[in-house]
VOSESE-177122 format. One record per atom (N, C-alpha, C, O, CB): x, y, z; chain; atom name; residue number from 1. Coordinates in pm, whole numbers. Glycine has a CB too. Layout:
<drenvos>
X; Y; Z; A; CA; NUM
...
</drenvos>
This chain:
<drenvos>
-2673; -939; 1362; A; N; 1
-2589; -1060; 1386; A; CA; 1
-2444; -1071; 1331; A; C; 1
-2444; -1047; 1211; A; O; 1
-2659; -1170; 1332; A; CB; 1
-2328; -1098; 1377; A; N; 2
-2225; -1097; 1311; A; CA; 2
-2202; -1226; 1272; A; C; 2
-2231; -1316; 1352; A; O; 2
-2129; -1042; 1372; A; CB; 2
-2133; -1266; 1115; A; N; 3
-2111; -1360; 1109; A; CA; 3
-1954; -1406; 1120; A; C; 3
-1864; -1322; 1124; A; O; 3
-2176; -1382; 1018; A; CB; 3
-1932; -1531; 1125; A; N; 4
-1794; -1567; 1175; A; CA; 4
-1722; -1603; 1082; A; C; 4
-1764; -1697; 1015; A; O; 4
-1784; -1664; 1267; A; CB; 4
-1587; -1542; 1045; A; N; 5
-1515; -1532; 908; A; CA; 5
-1442; -1690; 928; A; C; 5
-1405; -1737; 1036; A; O; 5
-1388; -1375; 889; A; CB; 5
-1432; -1750; 805; A; N; 6
-1397; -1891; 836; A; CA; 6
-1218; -1861; 812; A; C; 6
-1184; -1759; 753; A; O; 6
-1489; -2025; 713; A; CB; 6
-1143; -1933; 849; A; N; 7
-989; -1936; 864; A; CA; 7
-943; -1924; 746; A; C; 7
-988; -1975; 644; A; O; 7
-927; -2055; 925; A; CB; 7
-846; -1851; 758; A; N; 8
-786; -1839; 607; A; CA; 8
-636; -1900; 623; A; C; 8
-582; -1903; 733; A; O; 8
-780; -1662; 543; A; CB; 8
-573; -1948; 507; A; N; 9
-426; -1996; 525; A; CA; 9
-377; -1941; 396; A; C; 9
-441; -1933; 292; A; O; 9
-400; -2169; 544; A; CB; 9
-254; -1904; 417; A; N; 10
-169; -1868; 281; A; CA; 10
-147; -1985; 197; A; C; 10
-168; -2104; 223; A; O; 10
-22; -1808; 313; A; CB; 10
-88; -1915; 63; A; N; 11
-94; -1995; -42; A; CA; 11
-17; -1944; -141; A; C; 11
20; -1827; -127; A; O; 11
-217; -2019; -82; A; CB; 11
33; -2033; -285; A; N; 12
87; -1948; -397; A; CA; 12
39; -2031; -504; A; C; 12
66; -2018; -624; A; O; 12
252; -1920; -401; A; CB; 12
-16; -2096; -465; A; N; 13
-84; -2197; -580; A; CA; 13
-141; -2106; -722; A; C; 13
-195; -1995; -718; A; O; 13
-237; -2286; -500; A; CB; 13
-115; -2177; -828; A; N; 14
-125; -2095; -948; A; CA; 14
-226; -2175; -997; A; C; 14
-224; -2297; -985; A; O; 14
2; -2073; -1042; A; CB; 14
-365; -2080; -1085; A; N; 15
-450; -2139; -1125; A; CA; 15
-512; -2077; -1247; A; C; 15
-486; -1964; -1289; A; O; 15
-520; -2160; -1030; A; CB; 15
-585; -2150; -1291; A; N; 16
-655; -2050; -1431; A; CA; 16
-813; -2029; -1403; A; C; 16
-878; -2130; -1377; A; O; 16
-643; -2144; -1609; A; CB; 16
-878; -1902; -1408; A; N; 17
-1008; -1858; -1348; A; CA; 17
-1073; -1846; -1483; A; C; 17
-1037; -1765; -1569; A; O; 17
-1009; -1714; -1248; A; CB; 17
-1169; -1932; -1495; A; N; 18
-1250; -1923; -1634; A; CA; 18
-1389; -1883; -1600; A; C; 18
-1465; -1911; -1508; A; O; 18
-1255; -2068; -1719; A; CB; 18
-1397; -1796; -1723; A; N; 19
-1503; -1707; -1699; A; CA; 19
-1600; -1763; -1831; A; C; 19
-1567; -1866; -1889; A; O; 19
-1450; -1532; -1700; A; CB; 19
-1718; -1688; -1869; A; N; 20
-1814; -1780; -1985; A; CA; 20
-1739; -1713; -2093; A; C; 20
-1763; -1782; -2192; A; O; 20
-2012; -1758; -1996; A; CB; 20
-1663; -1617; -2127; A; N; 21
-1564; -1610; -2212; A; CA; 21
-1443; -1582; -2242; A; C; 21
-1400; -1551; -2353; A; O; 21
-1586; -1579; -2254; A; CB; 21
-1375; -1596; -2128; A; N; 22
-1230; -1599; -2096; A; CA; 22
-1215; -1679; -1997; A; C; 22
-1295; -1727; -1916; A; O; 22
-1167; -1476; -2065; A; CB; 22
-1044; -1691; -2021; A; N; 23
-982; -1741; -1890; A; CA; 23
-858; -1635; -1870; A; C; 23
-818; -1550; -1949; A; O; 23
-927; -1914; -1900; A; CB; 23
-816; -1663; -1753; A; N; 24
-704; -1586; -1707; A; CA; 24
-657; -1634; -1569; A; C; 24
-718; -1639; -1462; A; O; 24
-741; -1438; -1704; A; CB; 24
-506; -1673; -1610; A; N; 25
-431; -1720; -1486; A; CA; 25
-403; -1667; -1329; A; C; 25
-293; -1613; -1316; A; O; 25
-322; -1726; -1532; A; CB; 25
-466; -1673; -1238; A; N; 26
-387; -1588; -1113; A; CA; 26
-305; -1680; -993; A; C; 26
-286; -1802; -991; A; O; 26
-514; -1494; -1024; A; CB; 26
-271; -1596; -913; A; N; 27
-205; -1680; -806; A; CA; 27
-280; -1676; -692; A; C; 27
-334; -1565; -685; A; O; 27
-69; -1639; -771; A; CB; 27
-318; -1770; -571; A; N; 28
-396; -1756; -482; A; CA; 28
-289; -1718; -360; A; C; 28
-180; -1771; -335; A; O; 28
-488; -1880; -471; A; CB; 28
-340; -1633; -308; A; N; 29
-261; -1556; -211; A; CA; 29
-350; -1623; -51; A; C; 29
-275; -1648; 43; A; O; 29
-277; -1352; -252; A; CB; 29
-440; -1637; -38; A; N; 30
-504; -1690; 59; A; CA; 30
-624; -1746; 64; A; C; 30
-716; -1686; 8; A; O; 30
-505; -1624; 128; A; CB; 30
-648; -1866; 128; A; N; 31
-800; -1939; 68; A; CA; 31
-866; -1978; 207; A; C; 31
-800; -1966; 311; A; O; 31
-778; -2105; -47; A; CB; 31
-988; -2024; 208; A; N; 32
-1083; -2082; 338; A; CA; 32
-1187; -2157; 223; A; C; 32
-1218; -2143; 105; A; O; 32
-1176; -1932; 469; A; CB; 32
-1219; -2247; 340; A; N; 33
-1348; -2307; 294; A; CA; 33
-1456; -2227; 208; A; C; 33
-1510; -2281; 112; A; O; 33
-1415; -2350; 412; A; CB; 33
-1479; -2121; 238; A; N; 34
-1568; -2030; 154; A; CA; 34
-1498; -1956; 64; A; C; 34
-1566; -1908; -26; A; O; 34
-1646; -1936; 232; A; CB; 34
-1391; -1935; 63; A; N; 35
-1300; -1794; -41; A; CA; 35
-1207; -1786; -73; A; C; 35
-1135; -1874; -25; A; O; 35
-1278; -1679; -11; A; CB; 35
-1143; -1694; -162; A; N; 36
-977; -1702; -151; A; CA; 36
-975; -1583; -212; A; C; 36
-1064; -1544; -288; A; O; 36
-879; -1829; -228; A; CB; 36
-876; -1520; -182; A; N; 37
-761; -1419; -234; A; CA; 37
-699; -1440; -330; A; C; 37
-620; -1532; -310; A; O; 37
-667; -1396; -160; A; CB; 37
-691; -1386; -467; A; N; 38
-585; -1382; -542; A; CA; 38
-518; -1272; -604; A; C; 38
-586; -1170; -616; A; O; 38
-607; -1448; -616; A; CB; 38
-378; -1267; -654; A; N; 39
-321; -1197; -697; A; CA; 39
-317; -1216; -879; A; C; 39
-333; -1329; -924; A; O; 39
-211; -1207; -614; A; CB; 39
-299; -1115; -961; A; N; 40
-276; -1150; -1097; A; CA; 40
-338; -1009; -1180; A; C; 40
-318; -892; -1148; A; O; 40
-358; -1307; -1134; A; CB; 40
-419; -1060; -1294; A; N; 41
-469; -1007; -1368; A; CA; 41
-612; -937; -1237; A; C; 41
-652; -985; -1131; A; O; 41
-492; -1115; -1505; A; CB; 41
-655; -796; -1321; A; N; 42
-767; -736; -1254; A; CA; 42
-872; -818; -1290; A; C; 42
-862; -868; -1402; A; O; 42
-792; -594; -1286; A; CB; 42
-1004; -854; -1203; A; N; 43
-1120; -945; -1248; A; CA; 43
-1188; -847; -1300; A; C; 43
-1171; -730; -1267; A; O; 43
-1202; -1032; -1143; A; CB; 43
-1290; -895; -1405; A; N; 44
-1346; -822; -1465; A; CA; 44
-1428; -722; -1417; A; C; 44
-1427; -606; -1458; A; O; 44
-1389; -878; -1529; A; CB; 44
-1515; -775; -1313; A; N; 45
-1587; -682; -1209; A; CA; 45
-1662; -745; -1092; A; C; 45
-1692; -863; -1110; A; O; 45
-1688; -599; -1281; A; CB; 45
-1692; -701; -997; A; N; 46
-1768; -742; -893; A; CA; 46
-1888; -796; -952; A; C; 46
-1943; -732; -1042; A; O; 46
-1794; -638; -797; A; CB; 46
-1961; -970; -889; A; N; 47
-2061; -1009; -930; A; CA; 47
-2066; -1119; -1028; A; C; 47
-2157; -1202; -1034; A; O; 47
-2111; -916; -964; A; CB; 47
-1947; -1115; -1116; A; N; 48
-1882; -1210; -1255; A; CA; 48
-1861; -1337; -1150; A; C; 48
-1799; -1350; -1044; A; O; 48
-1696; -1139; -1355; A; CB; 48
-1955; -1435; -1239; A; N; 49
-1950; -1566; -1186; A; CA; 49
-1838; -1620; -1239; A; C; 49
-1815; -1571; -1349; A; O; 49
-2066; -1647; -1212; A; CB; 49
-1754; -1705; -1204; A; N; 50
-1620; -1773; -1253; A; CA; 50
-1580; -1925; -1193; A; C; 50
-1633; -1982; -1097; A; O; 50
-1499; -1672; -1211; A; CB; 50
-1474; -1973; -1275; A; N; 51
-1492; -2096; -1206; A; CA; 51
-1344; -2186; -1223; A; C; 51
-1282; -2194; -1329; A; O; 51
-1631; -2174; -1273; A; CB; 51
-1314; -2236; -1126; A; N; 52
-1162; -2315; -1162; A; CA; 52
-1211; -2452; -1120; A; C; 52
-1317; -2462; -1059; A; O; 52
-1003; -2259; -1062; A; CB; 52
-1120; -2581; -1158; A; N; 53
-1086; -2707; -1124; A; CA; 53
-984; -2691; -971; A; C; 53
-896; -2611; -938; A; O; 53
-1006; -2775; -1266; A; CB; 53
-1040; -2801; -907; A; N; 54
-935; -2834; -769; A; CA; 54
-981; -2971; -793; A; C; 54
-1098; -3001; -815; A; O; 54
-965; -2756; -586; A; CB; 54
-873; -3058; -786; A; N; 55
-819; -3210; -776; A; CA; 55
-968; -3282; -865; A; C; 55
-1046; -3369; -827; A; O; 55
-791; -3276; -567; A; CB; 55
-964; -3208; -987; A; N; 56
-1032; -3262; -1089; A; CA; 56
-1193; -3208; -1112; A; C; 56
-1257; -3215; -1217; A; O; 56
-1023; -3410; -1063; A; CB; 56
-1237; -3152; -986; A; N; 57
-1388; -3094; -989; A; CA; 57
-1407; -2961; -992; A; C; 57
-1345; -2876; -929; A; O; 57
-1465; -3131; -878; A; CB; 57
-1491; -2947; -1063; A; N; 58
-1503; -2785; -1092; A; CA; 58
-1603; -2718; -974; A; C; 58
-1709; -2759; -928; A; O; 58
-1579; -2755; -1262; A; CB; 58
-1512; -2579; -940; A; N; 59
-1540; -2520; -802; A; CA; 59
-1640; -2395; -893; A; C; 59
-1572; -2325; -967; A; O; 59
-1369; -2459; -688; A; CB; 59
-1727; -2378; -893; A; N; 60
-1819; -2258; -882; A; CA; 60
-1783; -2135; -786; A; C; 60
-1778; -2144; -663; A; O; 60
-1951; -2309; -837; A; CB; 60
-1754; -1995; -873; A; N; 61
-1751; -1895; -747; A; CA; 61
-1815; -1793; -792; A; C; 61
-1877; -1809; -897; A; O; 61
-1614; -1847; -692; A; CB; 61
-1817; -1673; -733; A; N; 62
-1834; -1537; -787; A; CA; 62
-1709; -1414; -737; A; C; 62
-1638; -1419; -637; A; O; 62
-1990; -1491; -732; A; CB; 62
-1711; -1328; -825; A; N; 63
-1603; -1241; -748; A; CA; 63
-1676; -1140; -688; A; C; 63
-1781; -1092; -732; A; O; 63
-1488; -1176; -837; A; CB; 63
-1593; -1092; -539; A; N; 64
-1646; -1013; -475; A; CA; 64
-1581; -879; -399; A; C; 64
-1606; -806; -303; A; O; 64
-1697; -1089; -407; A; CB; 64
-1482; -892; -501; A; N; 65
-1409; -814; -467; A; CA; 65
-1288; -760; -575; A; C; 65
-1221; -851; -624; A; O; 65
-1374; -870; -357; A; CB; 65
-1258; -644; -609; A; N; 66
-1171; -638; -748; A; CA; 66
-1075; -542; -666; A; C; 66
-1108; -479; -566; A; O; 66
-1253; -568; -916; A; CB; 66
-935; -540; -734; A; N; 67
-849; -476; -655; A; CA; 67
-744; -438; -801; A; C; 67
-774; -489; -909; A; O; 67
-784; -581; -511; A; CB; 67
-653; -369; -793; A; N; 68
-558; -282; -872; A; CA; 68
-479; -415; -933; A; C; 68
-463; -417; -1055; A; O; 68
-454; -158; -770; A; CB; 68
-431; -520; -855; A; N; 69
-359; -644; -838; A; CA; 69
-447; -817; -821; A; C; 69
-404; -923; -776; A; O; 69
-276; -605; -702; A; CB; 69
-562; -787; -870; A; N; 70
-629; -911; -841; A; CA; 70
-779; -899; -740; A; C; 70
-851; -799; -737; A; O; 70
-510; -1002; -767; A; CB; 70
-793; -968; -696; A; N; 71
-918; -987; -637; A; CA; 71
-955; -1071; -522; A; C; 71
-869; -1082; -435; A; O; 71
-986; -1023; -724; A; CB; 71
-1080; -1138; -505; A; N; 72
-1157; -1232; -389; A; CA; 72
-1221; -1284; -487; A; C; 72
-1248; -1225; -592; A; O; 72
-1255; -1170; -257; A; CB; 72
-1251; -1406; -458; A; N; 73
-1388; -1494; -484; A; CA; 73
-1469; -1532; -362; A; C; 73
-1417; -1490; -259; A; O; 73
-1354; -1633; -553; A; CB; 73
-1555; -1583; -348; A; N; 74
-1670; -1604; -295; A; CA; 74
-1716; -1789; -372; A; C; 74
-1786; -1792; -474; A; O; 74
-1775; -1450; -342; A; CB; 74
-1678; -1892; -321; A; N; 75
-1739; -2002; -332; A; CA; 75
-1888; -2032; -328; A; C; 75
-1952; -1994; -230; A; O; 75
-1687; -2061; -255; A; CB; 75
-1959; -2109; -446; A; N; 76
-2087; -2118; -465; A; CA; 76
-2130; -2213; -348; A; C; 76
-2237; -2198; -290; A; O; 76
-2121; -2165; -607; A; CB; 76
-2045; -2304; -318; A; N; 77
-2038; -2412; -202; A; CA; 77
-1922; -2430; -147; A; C; 77
-1823; -2452; -216; A; O; 77
-2075; -2540; -237; A; CB; 77
-1916; -2423; -5; A; N; 78
-1738; -2485; 39; A; CA; 78
-1678; -2577; -11; A; C; 78
-1733; -2667; -75; A; O; 78
-1712; -2539; 165; A; CB; 78
-1534; -2567; 15; A; N; 79
-1430; -2664; -41; A; CA; 79
-1473; -2773; 44; A; C; 79
-1532; -2758; 150; A; O; 79
-1265; -2623; -27; A; CB; 79
-1443; -2873; -4; A; N; 80
-1405; -3012; 57; A; CA; 80
-1274; -2997; 127; A; C; 80
-1184; -2932; 73; A; O; 80
-1393; -3129; -54; A; CB; 80
-1256; -3058; 252; A; N; 81
-1128; -3088; 288; A; CA; 81
-999; -3133; 202; A; C; 81
-882; -3096; 209; A; O; 81
-1149; -3171; 367; A; CB; 81
-1049; -3209; 135; A; N; 82
-934; -3199; 54; A; CA; 82
-902; -3108; -28; A; C; 82
-784; -3070; -27; A; O; 82
-924; -3283; -8; A; CB; 82
-993; -3049; -116; A; N; 83
-999; -2945; -217; A; CA; 83
-888; -2808; -152; A; C; 83
-802; -2740; -208; A; O; 83
-1182; -2898; -236; A; CB; 83
-941; -2814; -3; A; N; 84
-879; -2673; 77; A; CA; 84
-724; -2743; 87; A; C; 84
-623; -2681; 52; A; O; 84
-969; -2626; 270; A; CB; 84
-720; -2865; 132; A; N; 85
-541; -2873; 184; A; CA; 85
-461; -2871; 36; A; C; 85
-340; -2894; 33; A; O; 85
-489; -3058; 288; A; CB; 85
-514; -2851; -49; A; N; 86
-456; -2902; -209; A; CA; 86
-409; -2773; -251; A; C; 86
-296; -2754; -296; A; O; 86
-582; -2971; -335; A; CB; 86
-525; -2658; -230; A; N; 87
-517; -2520; -224; A; CA; 87
-383; -2470; -202; A; C; 87
-298; -2419; -276; A; O; 87
-601; -2472; -127; A; CB; 87
-388; -2505; -51; A; N; 88
-294; -2454; 79; A; CA; 88
-131; -2480; 38; A; C; 88
-41; -2430; 105; A; O; 88
-336; -2555; 237; A; CB; 88
-111; -2545; -53; A; N; 89
-8; -2586; -80; A; CA; 89
63; -2427; -164; A; C; 89
7; -2336; -226; A; O; 89
-33; -2735; -164; A; CB; 89
205; -2453; -126; A; N; 90
359; -2326; -189; A; CA; 90
379; -2399; -313; A; C; 90
488; -2451; -340; A; O; 90
554; -2318; -78; A; CB; 90
265; -2407; -400; A; N; 91
349; -2448; -558; A; CA; 91
328; -2339; -642; A; C; 91
285; -2226; -619; A; O; 91
288; -2590; -651; A; CB; 91
380; -2410; -774; A; N; 92
385; -2275; -906; A; CA; 92
394; -2373; -995; A; C; 92
488; -2449; -1017; A; O; 92
527; -2142; -924; A; CB; 92
241; -2363; -1065; A; N; 93
260; -2494; -1164; A; CA; 93
269; -2388; -1307; A; C; 93
236; -2453; -1406; A; O; 93
95; -2634; -1161; A; CB; 93
294; -2289; -1331; A; N; 94
343; -2230; -1401; A; CA; 94
446; -2259; -1495; A; C; 94
457; -2163; -1572; A; O; 94
360; -2166; -1346; A; CB; 94
523; -2345; -1520; A; N; 95
683; -2404; -1525; A; CA; 95
759; -2341; -1520; A; C; 95
874; -2384; -1523; A; O; 95
733; -2464; -1614; A; CB; 95
</drenvos>
């Protein structure tokens, strides 16, 4: 059975991904309720658990794809509509 893919929206949000041993800054490229694609540093490896904060709430995810310039995450629980709308903004918080 085919699973329907969630709608994705472009973004340019900068955020910090946290692992158990380190953190790294990435730029969100597109986001859906169930995952996102990012660019920045190459993530550690597929399967690594990460977390980030969206609207003050911790979002847990795991890396599902590694690329030369970033990767993709799958969220443990879908984002709320407010979190999704927040991450869809074209905003750079790196200063």
